[in-house]
Backbone as numpy.savetxt, mean C-alpha at the origin, in Angstrom:
# Nx Ny Nz CAx CAy CAz Cx Cy Cz
0.27 -8.26 -12.48 -0.58 -7.09 -12.48 0.31 -5.86 -12.48
-0.03 -4.90 -13.31 0.74 -3.68 -13.47 0.44 -2.71 -12.33
1.39 -1.83 -12.00 1.20 -0.89 -10.90 0.04 0.07 -11.18
-0.17 0.41 -12.45 -1.30 1.29 -12.80 -2.63 0.60 -12.53
-2.69 -0.68 -12.82 -3.91 -1.45 -12.55 -4.17 -1.54 -11.05
-3.11 -1.69 -10.28 -3.25 -1.80 -8.83 -3.75 -0.48 -8.26
-3.25 0.64 -8.78 -3.68 1.95 -8.27 -5.15 2.22 -8.55
-5.70 1.58 -9.56 -7.11 1.77 -9.90 -8.04 0.95 -9.00
-7.49 0.00 -8.25 -8.30 -0.84 -7.38 -8.67 -0.12 -6.09
-9.74 -0.55 -5.46 -10.13 0.00 -4.16 -9.28 -0.67 -3.07
-9.36 -0.12 -1.87 -8.60 -0.69 -0.75 -9.04 -2.12 -0.45
-10.32 -2.38 -0.54 -10.82 -3.74 -0.27 -10.34 -4.72 -1.33
-10.33 -4.29 -2.58 -9.85 -5.16 -3.66 -8.36 -5.44 -3.53
-7.60 -4.44 -3.11 -6.16 -4.62 -2.91 -5.92 -5.61 -1.78
-6.65 -5.46 -0.69 -6.49 -6.36 0.45 -6.87 -7.79 0.08
-7.93 -7.94 -0.71 -8.34 -9.28 -1.13 -7.29 -9.92 -2.04
-6.76 -9.14 -2.96 -5.72 -9.64 -3.87 -4.47 -10.03 -3.09
-4.10 -9.23 -2.11 -2.92 -9.52 -1.29 -3.11 -10.82 -0.52
-4.31 -11.01 0.03 -4.61 -12.25 0.76 -4.53 -13.46 -0.17
-5.07 -13.30 -1.36 -5.04 -14.37 -2.35 -3.60 -14.74 -2.72
-2.76 -13.74 -2.93 -1.37 -14.01 -3.30 -0.59 -14.63 -2.15
-0.89 -14.23 -0.92 -0.20 -14.84 0.23 -0.56 -16.32 0.35
-1.81 -16.65 0.10 -2.21 -18.07 0.12 -1.50 -18.84 -0.99
-1.42 -18.23 -2.16 -0.74 -18.89 -3.28 0.74 -19.09 -2.98
1.35 -18.10 -2.33 2.75 -18.22 -1.94 2.94 -19.38 -0.97
2.02 -19.52 -0.03 2.08 -20.61 0.93 2.05 -21.96 0.23
1.11 -22.11 -0.71 0.99 -23.38 -1.42 2.22 -23.65 -2.30
2.76 -22.62 -2.90 3.96 -22.81 -3.73 5.17 -23.20 -2.89
5.27 -22.61 -1.69 6.39 -22.99 -0.82 6.29 -24.44 -0.37
5.08 -24.91 -0.13 4.89 -26.32 0.22 5.30 -27.21 -0.95
4.90 -26.82 -2.17 5.29 -27.58 -3.35 6.80 -27.58 -3.53
7.42 -26.45 -3.24 8.88 -26.36 -3.39 9.58 -27.29 -2.39
9.10 -27.33 -1.17 9.71 -28.18 -0.16 9.54 -29.66 -0.47
8.44 -30.00 -1.13 8.22 -31.41 -1.45 8.82 -31.79 -2.81
9.40 -30.81 -3.50 10.05 -31.10 -4.77 9.11 -31.13 -5.96
7.89 -30.64 -5.82 6.92 -30.68 -6.90 6.89 -29.39 -7.72
7.50 -28.32 -7.22 7.46 -27.03 -7.91 8.43 -27.05 -9.09
7.91 -26.83 -10.28 8.74 -26.86 -11.48 9.36 -25.50 -11.78
8.62 -24.42 -11.57 9.11 -23.10 -11.90 9.22 -22.28 -10.62
10.41 -22.20 -10.06 10.58 -21.50 -8.79 10.56 -19.99 -8.92
10.61 -19.49 -10.15 10.58 -18.04 -10.33 9.21 -17.45 -10.06
8.18 -18.29 -10.02 6.84 -17.79 -9.70 6.77 -17.24 -8.28
7.54 -17.83 -7.37 7.60 -17.31 -6.01 8.11 -15.87 -6.01
9.11 -15.61 -6.80 9.70 -14.28 -6.88 8.70 -13.27 -7.46
8.01 -13.65 -8.52 7.06 -12.72 -9.13 5.88 -12.43 -8.20
5.43 -13.44 -7.47 4.33 -13.24 -6.53 4.79 -12.35 -5.37
5.99 -12.58 -4.90 6.53 -11.77 -3.81 6.63 -10.30 -4.23
7.03 -10.06 -5.45 7.13 -8.69 -5.96 5.76 -8.05 -6.13
4.79 -8.83 -6.55 3.44 -8.28 -6.70 2.86 -7.92 -5.34
3.13 -8.74 -4.33 2.69 -8.42 -2.97 3.34 -7.11 -2.52
4.60 -6.91 -2.84 5.28 -5.67 -2.49 4.64 -4.47 -3.19
4.25 -4.64 -4.45 3.56 -3.56 -5.17 2.24 -3.22 -4.49
1.50 -4.25 -4.10 0.23 -4.03 -3.41 0.43 -3.30 -2.09
1.44 -3.69 -1.34 1.76 -3.03 -0.07 2.12 -1.57 -0.30
2.88 -1.29 -1.36 3.28 0.07 -1.67 2.07 0.94 -1.96
1.17 0.45 -2.78 -0.03 1.22 -3.14 -0.92 1.40 -1.90
-1.04 0.38 -1.06 -1.82 0.51 0.17 -1.24 1.62 1.06
0.07 1.65 1.20 0.72 2.68 2.00 0.49 4.06 1.40
0.63 4.18 0.09 0.39 5.46 -0.58 -1.03 5.95 -0.34
-2.00 5.05 -0.50 -3.40 5.44 -0.33 -3.69 5.80 1.12
-3.11 5.07 2.07 -3.34 5.38 3.48 -2.72 6.73 3.85
-1.54 7.02 3.34 -0.90 8.30 3.63 -1.67 9.44 2.97
-2.16 9.24 1.77 -2.93 10.28 1.09 -4.23 10.55 1.83
-4.86 9.51 2.33 -6.09 9.68 3.09 -5.86 10.36 4.42
-4.77 10.04 5.08 -4.45 10.65 6.36 -4.05 12.11 6.18
-3.34 12.41 5.11 -2.90 13.79 4.87 -4.09 14.69 4.55
-5.03 14.19 3.77 -6.18 15.02 3.42 -7.12 15.19 4.61
-7.18 14.22 5.49 -8.06 14.31 6.66 -7.48 15.24 7.73
-6.17 15.32 7.84 -5.56 16.13 8.88 -5.11 17.51 8.39
-5.46 17.87 7.18 -5.07 19.17 6.64 -5.83 20.27 7.35
-5.12 21.27 7.90 -5.82 22.37 8.55 -6.49 23.28 7.53
-7.51 23.99 7.95 -8.23 24.86 7.03 -7.49 26.17 6.80
-6.78 26.67 7.80 -6.02 27.91 7.65 -4.54 27.59 7.62
-3.76 28.32 6.83 -2.32 28.08 6.79 -1.68 28.43 8.13
-0.60 27.74 8.48 0.05 27.93 9.77 0.69 29.31 9.89
1.27 29.84 8.80 1.92 31.14 8.86 0.93 32.23 9.22
-0.25 32.18 8.66 -1.27 33.17 8.96 -1.69 33.08 10.42
-1.76 31.91 10.96 -2.16 31.72 12.34 -1.11 32.28 13.28
0.17 32.11 12.95 1.25 32.63 13.80 1.25 34.15 13.80
1.11 34.74 12.62 1.15 36.21 12.55 -0.06 36.81 13.25
-1.20 36.16 13.19 -2.39 36.65 13.87 -2.20 36.56 15.39
-1.57 35.53 15.84 -1.32 35.36 17.28 -0.36 36.42 17.79
0.64 36.76 16.99 1.60 37.80 17.40 0.93 39.16 17.47
0.06 39.45 16.50 -0.64 40.73 16.48 -1.59 40.85 17.67
-2.22 39.75 18.04 -3.16 39.75 19.15 -2.42 39.93 20.47
-1.18 39.46 20.56 -0.41 39.56 21.81 0.06 40.99 22.03
0.25 41.77 20.99 0.73 43.16 21.13 -0.37 44.01 21.58
């Protein structure tokens, strides 16, 4: 899955996809330990996709937190108003 496609997903869809990939990783590791896994590079690609999902989740969480905690008035204006009021 491409990073652009991941960014278009909702948080719930990203979490579901991440859970699905973690389960797949678990099953592939079991196959690898028993000697049944033919293509071991799939573990690497899945691990990288999980990292992409984590990155987008972090970006979306930070963007949501930044927009929610943004003050309505700029800080510089508040400081200058406080200084004027003190005089």
